C-alpha positions in Angstrom: 40.8 4.9 22.0 38.8 1.9 20.8 39.6 0.0 17.7 37.6 -2.1 15.2 38.7 -5.6 14.8 37.9 -7.9 12.0 37.8 -11.6 13.0 38.7 -14.5 10.8 35.1 -15.1 10.0 34.3 -11.5 9.1 34.4 -9.6 5.9 34.9 -5.8 5.5 32.6 -4.2 2.9 32.3 -0.7 1.6 29.3 0.7 -0.3 28.8 3.9 -2.2 25.4 5.3 -3.4 25.8 6.3 -7.1 24.7 9.9 -7.7 22.9 10.3 -4.4 21.3 13.6 -4.9 20.0 12.9 -8.4 18.8 9.4 -7.3 17.0 10.6 -4.2 13.3 9.6 -4.4 11.5 12.9 -3.6 8.0 11.6 -2.8 9.5 9.0 -0.4 11.6 11.7 1.2 8.6 14.0 1.7 6.8 11.1 3.4 9.8 10.4 5.7 10.1 14.1 6.5 6.4 14.5 7.2 6.4 11.6 9.6 9.4 13.0 11.4 7.8 16.5 11.6 4.5 15.0 12.9 6.4 13.0 15.6 8.4 16.1 16.7 6.8 17.5 19.9 9.0 20.6 19.8 8.1 21.8 16.3 5.5 24.3 17.6 8.2 25.9 19.8 10.5 26.5 16.8 8.1 27.6 14.1 4.5 28.7 13.4 4.5 26.4 10.3 2.8 23.0 10.7 4.1 19.8 9.1 1.8 20.2 6.1 3.0 23.8 5.5 6.7 22.6 5.6 6.0 19.7 3.3 4.2 22.0 0.8 7.2 24.3 0.7 9.7 21.4 0.4 7.7 19.8 -2.4 7.7 23.1 -4.3 11.5 23.5 -3.8 12.3 19.9 -4.7 10.0 19.6 -7.8 10.6 22.9 -9.5 14.2 22.7 -10.4 15.3 24.1 -13.8 18.7 24.3 -15.5 20.1 25.3 -18.8 22.3 23.2 -21.0 23.5 24.3 -24.5 21.0 27.1 -24.7 18.0 25.0 -23.7 16.1 25.1 -20.4 15.2 21.8 -18.8 13.2 20.8 -15.8 14.7 18.1 -13.5 12.0 15.4 -13.1 13.7 13.0 -10.7 15.9 13.4 -7.6 17.2 16.5 -5.9 19.2 19.2 -7.5 22.9 19.2 -7.0 24.0 22.5 -5.5 20.8 23.2 -3.7 21.2 23.6 0.1 18.1 21.6 0.8 19.2 18.6 -1.3 21.9 17.6 1.1 19.5 17.7 4.1 16.8 15.7 2.2 19.3 13.1 0.9 20.8 12.6 4.4 17.3 12.1 5.9 16.6 9.6 3.3 19.9 7.7 3.8 19.2 7.7 7.6 15.8 6.2 7.1 17.1 3.7 4.5 20.0 2.4 6.7 17.6 2.0 9.8 15.2 0.0 7.6 18.0 -2.1 6.1 19.6 -2.9 9.5 16.3 -3.5 11.3 14.9 -5.9 8.6 18.2 -7.8 7.8 18.1 -11.4 8.7 19.9 -12.0 12.0 22.9 -13.8 10.3 23.3 -10.7 8.0 23.2 -8.0 10.6 26.4 -6.0 10.5 28.8 -6.1 13.5 30.0 -2.6 12.5 28.3 0.0 10.4 29.4 3.6 9.7 28.1 6.0 7.1 29.3 9.3 5.9 26.8 10.9 3.5 26.6 8.2 0.8 29.6 6.0 1.8 29.1 3.1 4.1 31.7 0.8 5.8 30.5 -2.4 7.4 31.7 -5.6 8.9 29.5 -8.7 8.5 30.1 -12.4 9.0 31.7 -14.1 6.0 28.9 -16.8 6.1 26.3 -14.1 5.8 28.1 -12.7 2.7 27.8 -16.1 1.0 24.1 -16.2 1.5 23.4 -12.8 0.0 22.1 -12.7 -3.5 24.4 -11.4 -6.2 23.1 -8.2 -7.8 
C-alpha cells in the first residue's frame, strides 16, 4: 500500500463544484463529446450512428427538460437535469475535460503534486508558495 505524504512546504486543498448538474454548460459538453466521438476509431464497431447523430440526440435530450412546480410547467434553460441518467455521464465528461485543461495549463509552480477527483469533489496537494501566488476569488 502506498501513502500520500504532505511535506512541510505543501498545502492540502479540497474543492467542490457547486450544483454540478445544473451548472454544466451544455453547449461546451456537446463540443467535448463530439470531439471524443470523432476521435474514437472503434465507434463504427459499436453503433451505426455517427458522431453527428449522437450529438443531435444528446442535444435534444439535454435541452428539452421540463418540470412542474406548484402547478406550473417550466423548461430548464441551463445545465443538465438532476435525475436524468445522461446528466451524470455528461457532467463527468465535462469534469474530466476541465481537470485535464486546468492541470495542463497551470503554471509549473502551481501544478499539483497530487490530484484526485470523485464526481465533483477534488483533493489536491500543491506547494505552499504556489498557493500564495494564486489570485483570491
